[in-house]
N, C-alpha and C positions, 0 to 999 in steps of 0.2 A: 291449603298450599299454596306458598308466597312465589308468587312468577318472577321471574325473571325479565324487564325490560332491556331493551335494546334502543338504541337511538339515533341513527348519523345521516348529517349534514354536512355541506361543503361552508367555507367561508362566506358570505353573503356581502355581497355590496353594492347597496339599492340606492336609487334613485337619478334623478332628473341630471344628466348628463355625464352618467358614470360609467359610461361607454372610453371615457378619456382615463380612465384608469387601468385600463386594459396591458398597455406597454407596461406599465410598471408591475404590475401583477406576472406579470411572463415572466420577469426580470427576478424576482424577487421568490421563483420558483428554479430558477438557474437557466434561465432559458435565452438561446442565444442566436437560434434558426426553428421560427415559427411554421409549423405550419397547419393554412388557417384553409378550413370546411364551411362554407356555404352555399348560397343557392343562386340562382338565375335571377332569380324577383328580386333578394337582396342587393344584388350587382346592381339591378334596374333603377333600384327605390336611392341607391348613394352608399348603402350603410354600410359595403363592403370595404367599397375609395374609401372614407371615414375610416375604418377602423384600419388599415395600410396608413394612412396619413399616422393616428396614433402612434403604432407601431415604428415605425421610421422617425418619428421624434424621439424615438429610445431607442434609436441605434438598434435598431433588430433586423436583421434579414430574415427575411418570409417567401415562403412559398405556398402556392393557391391551389388548391384542388374543389372543385365545383362541378363531378360528374354525381349528384344526388338527387335524386327525385320526391316525391313522397312515397310512403311506405317504402323505405330504403329498401336496394335490396343486397342481396350476397354478394353480386360477384363487385359491388361499389363498391363494397369495402377492403375485399382483395386487392383490386387495382389501385384503392387507398394506402393500401398497408403497402404495398412494392412501390410504392412515390415516395410515402414515409421514409422509409428505410432508403433507398437511391440517393435522396435529397439530403440524408445527416439530417434533419428536423430531431427537435432535443422538447420540443414545446408544442402541446395541441389546442388550437383555440376553435372554437366551435362557435358559428353565429348567425341564429336562425330559430325556427322551429322545433316540435321533434323529431323531423328527418335530419336535417344535419346535425340536430346535436347525438341522435340516435347513429348516427352516421359513427361523426366524428370516436363515440365510442366503439364503436366496433372496429373502426381502422386503426383506433389503440393498441385495442387487445389483441389484434391477429398479430400488429408488427412486435408485441411484444412477448407475446408466450407461444406464436406461428400458428400452422396447423390451417385447417378454418373454421370461419365463422359457426359451423355448424358446431364445432365438435365440445362447444361451450354452450348449446341449448341448456334452459333449467337455469337450476341457483345453486348457486355457490362452486364452481366447475373453472373458476379461473386459480390458478397456482402461483401466478408472479406480477409483481407488480407493473402497472401501466405507467406509460410518461408522464407529467405532469400536464393536469386540465383544466384551462379557461374556457367559461361557457357564457356566452349571452344570447339569453334568448328573444325571442322578435316578435313570439305571442304569448300572450298570458294563457297557458293550458296546458300543455305538454308536462312538463313539470323536469324533463330530462336533463336539466340546469340542477334539480337536487336532489335526483333520485337513483337509486341503484338497478333501472332497468335499465336495458338497450332491447329494441324491436326491429329483429331486422328479417325482411322477408326471405325465407329462401325456394328460390325461383322454379327449379324443378318438383319442389311437393307441394308448392301455390299454397305455403304455411306461413303465419308471421311468429319465427320465435321469439320467445321470451328468453331472458340473457340475465339473471339476478344474482348482484355478488355487494359487499361493499366496496370492491376495488372499480367498479363501475361509476361512482362518487366522484364527481370532479374536485377536484383541489379549490376551485373556485367558481361563484358564481354570481355575473357582472348585471345586474336587474335594473334595467332604462326604460321608463317608461316611457320616453320618449320617441321611443323605437316604434311604441304602438299607434302612433299618428300618420302611418304610412298602408297600414295594416286596412284589408277592404273590408267592408260589411260583415260578411259572409264569415270569412275568417276571423276576426273578433268573438261573432257569435261560435263558431263551431270551436274555437279553443276552452271558452268560457265553458260551452258546455261539457269539454273535456274535463277541464278541472273540476265543475260541478260534479261527476262520476266519480271522478279519483275520491272526491269530499264523501260523497254520502257512499261508495264500495266500501273507502277503507274506515267511515265508523261504523259498521256493520261487521266488520270482520274480524274472524274468528282470535285474530290475533291485535286486535288492536288495547291501546293502554292509553291510561291519561296524558301519555307525553303526546296521541295523534288523535284524539277525541277530541281533544280541546283546540285542536288545528282545522280538523273535520268540520265543526262545527264553524270555526268562523270562517272560513270559505266557502260554505255554505249561503252563511247571512251575507257575505261582501257581494257575491255574485248576484243572488236576489237582488238586491239593492242597487248596484249598479250597474249590469248589464245592460237592462234596457236604455239606460240612461246614459247610457257610452254609446250605443247603437244611433239614439235618435240627434243627440250632441256631437258627437265625437269631443266632448270634453278631454282635457286632459286630468283634469279631478276625476273624473268616473273611469278613464283608462288605468291611472292608477291605481285606483283600489281594484278592479280586476286585476292587476299585474300581484299585489300584495295576497290576494283568495291565490291564487296559482302557484304562487311560494307557497304558502300554508297548506295546500290539497297536498302540493309536491312531499312536502315534509312529512304530510299521514300517508297518504300511501307508498312511501317509498319505504317505509317501517312499518308498514299494517298491514299490507300488499293489497291485492283490489277482490274482485268475486267473477260470480259467474258472466257479468255484462261485459268486463272486458274480453274476457274468452272468447263468447264472441264477435265480439268486436274483430279481435284479431284472426279470426275465421275469416268473417269478410271481407276484410281488408284484405288477406293472403291471398285469397278466392276470386273476388271481385274487383280488387284493389280502388275499394272505397276510402273515402275522404273519412279520417277516422273519427273526426268530432261530430261528422252529422249522423254518426249513427246511433249515437248516445240518444238523445231525442225519441226517437221509436222504440226501443228495448227496454233504458232503464225502468220505466213504470211498469214492465213488464214482470222486468228482474224482482223487483220492489215489491210485487203481487206475489211472484215465489217464494220470496223471504221471510214471507211476512210472520210466519208461525212461529218462525225461527228466530224474530226479533221484534216482536210489535212491539216492545219499551222503544225505544229504539229508530226506529221506523216513526212512531208515535213523539219525538221528540222532533224530528225533519219537519214532521207534519204539524206541530205546532210555528215552527219557524214559517213554512207554506202560507200557515191559513192566518197566522197573526194571532193565532189564542187558541187554546184545548177547547176542546168539545168534551162532549157529555162520558165517553169513558175512552182509554186508552187506545184498545179497537177502532173506534170512530173517529177518532182524531189520526191515526194509521194512516186509514183507508180512504179517508178524505185528504187528505196529504198528498198521495198517490195521486188522487183525481186531481188532484193545482197542480201539481207537476206538469201532467200531461197537458192541462190548458194553459200553463206558461209555458210551456216546450211550443203547442201549438198556435201561437201567438208570435214566436219568433218567424215565423215564415219560411218554416223549415221543413224538411220530409218527418212526417209522425207514422207513417207505413211502412212497413220492409218491404213493401210490394214498388215502391217509389224509387227503390235502390237497388232492387233484385228482382231482375229480368224471368228468371226459371227458377220457379217452387222445387221443381222436381230435384235440387241440388240441395236441399235445404238437410234433408237427413244426412248427405255426406259432410253438410259444412257442420253438421252437430258430432257427427264422430270423431271429427278433429276438433273443434272445442273442447272436448270433453279430457283431451287431452294437454292442457293448456294449464300452465302452474299456478296462473290466478285462481283455476277454479280450487284449490288447495285451501287457499282461505275463505271461502264462498259461504256465508253462513248455513248455509245448510246442506247437505248431500244432495249433488245433483250427478246424474248418467245423464246420454245420449239423449234417453227416449225424453227426458225433460228439458232439456234443450230446445229440443227439437215444440215440444209445445206452447213453450217458452215465442218461439219465431212463429209459428203459425196463430197465437194471441195476437202476435204485432203485426202480421199481415193483414 
């Protein structure tokens, strides 16, 4: 039976100094008053001022919203949407990592469709068009500038909601690797491992396609080749390659979906407010072992990239590749055991019962109940 594939991405402007096209892009989308979303860290690094300078050079009016934190909250999107409507803005620009970009999507969604952000949890529940969006990623990891995902924390339920719709894909993504030069070592690693997990999970996804698989494998190769040199040298050449990898991984997971690892990571973020990127080195190898029986050949392909060569059998290559990934993550000096970021083991059962409802689990290659997820967490403890 022939499958039909869909592949959605924004217009992409990539390269050093490409941030200078921000105002022109907003104008091309019909913008006259920009609603700029970013955060304090990018203010301090000078990038918010640089974007405002570019907007003013294009004679665009603007308002600025910065009430965004890591793991953006539902009430922040509601407040932002109210401010957007009050100010009469007509285009949204997001500058930042996954948090400002996801918050900007939530603001655009509530401003244009009404209601509460919780009304749109899940897939394909958005019915009206969003305002034009131009996104400028400041990290090489989240892929929110490429994807049809927005992840927002429901504070009352302590749940990170996954909202998925083609409508959430920004009109334009401006990817300027120069912004990465002001990122800390911790954030470079967390972002790159997030992109690596996007690539791995999208590659083994039940709805992967030839169009996503090539992007997944490209991202894996680039991250393994350039992450450690980027951390050691802060070389712009290596940082630029991580930007390319993040973009490729974003193309892949936006169209192929993710899996059990991200379902667990979202629940961890909602319950414990963990830094998303630093959950992956802990969970990804264990989720890969759980999925091994359902996608041995694909995990062996990943294993061959990690090992640099195939071993005697597909099974052997796959298993050794997972071990190599654990070693690789351990060498990055990041947490590799769940107990390093979660103090209360008794809450893991509730966490897994929450994770089993995450939409990301639908595309995992092997069916998983909450007991399976709990076993993964125990293995990672």
